[in-house]
Residue, then its C-alpha position, 0 to 999 in steps of 0.5 A: m480299117s480297124s473296128s475302132d476306125l469303123s466305129t469312129s467313121r460311123r459316128d462321124l457319119h451320124a453327126i454329119l447326117g444329123d447336122l444336115v437334117f436339122s439344118a434342112h428343117r431350119l432352112t425349110r422354116i426360114a424359106a416358108h416365112s421368107t416368102s410371106s406366102t399364106e399358101s399351104p406348103a402341102i400344095w407345093r409339095t404335091l405339085d412338086a411330087l407330080n412334077t418329079s415323079g409323074p402322074m400318081r393316084t391319090g393314095e400314092l400322093a398321100r403316101h408321098g406327102r405323108v398325109s392321110q388320103p382324106t387330107m390329100s383328097k382335100i388338097i387335090r380338090l383345091l388344085e383341081q379348082r385352080g386348074w393346076v392338076a387334072r385327072v386322066a385315065d390310068p394307063t395301067d388300069a382303065r378303071a382308075t384315074v391318076l392325077e397329072l400336073s397341068e401346064e398351069g400347075r407347072a407354071a405356078l410351081a416354077t413361080w413359087r420356086e423362084t419366089v423361094l429362091t429369091a427370098l433365100t439368096p441374100r442369106f447365102e451371098a456372103l459365102s466364099d467361093e470355096q463355101l459355094n463350091t462345097l455347097d454345090s457339091a453337097a447339093g449334087i450328092l443329095a440330089e443324086l441320093v434322093s433321086t435314087s431313093g425310090p418311091v414311097g411304098p404302100g407300107a409308109p405310115e400315114v400322119a394325122e389329119l390337117p385342118e379342114e380345107g381353107e384352114l391348111d396352114e404351115s403345119a406342112t412347112s417341110g414342103a419348101a425344102d424340095a424347091a429351096g435345096s439343102g441348106s446345111a450352111v445356114q447359120d440362122r439361129e432365130a428363136e421361132p416356135a417350132t411346130d409338128s416335125n420341126s419341134a422334134a428336129s429342133a429339140a434333137g439338135e439342141a440335145r445333141a449340141 
């Protein structure tokens, strides 16, 4: 392959990834609004992290969710009050504890996922069999890439504090994407006010267009 062909290939890859990421952000926002849920998506993202990766310390969960440790501590307190997570001894360090997902928490996560998917299904029902097959293949590729990407390392940057407990809102709408799956086929172009990372994603998508 010539350097020219390789350059074109790389540009095409960047374009594909850009469409994928920005469409996923829009799907995330749509999913969060479609359920009419007032629950903070940060809660579901935390439960999903424990369900996918197993027991973790507070700091690990904070890095995984890209929030500060004090913010994650607030989320964990709320989850403990509901009985959705429990503290257990760290098998690698008897002096420390880790958070693990309880059966109640796993059931709550499953219910929320089903709610999200049920709300999103009508948007995809008109797809042809060929489009559905393409979407299915893309979802499989993404799932494999994400599952082998490894844990978030201790060098990952923290982000700004969320509001006080009880005021956690849609500032973390990216949590819905974990359960809803990648939605690069979504054609929705509704004019919605973007917040946090969504504003950057929308702006970048418009600029590239």
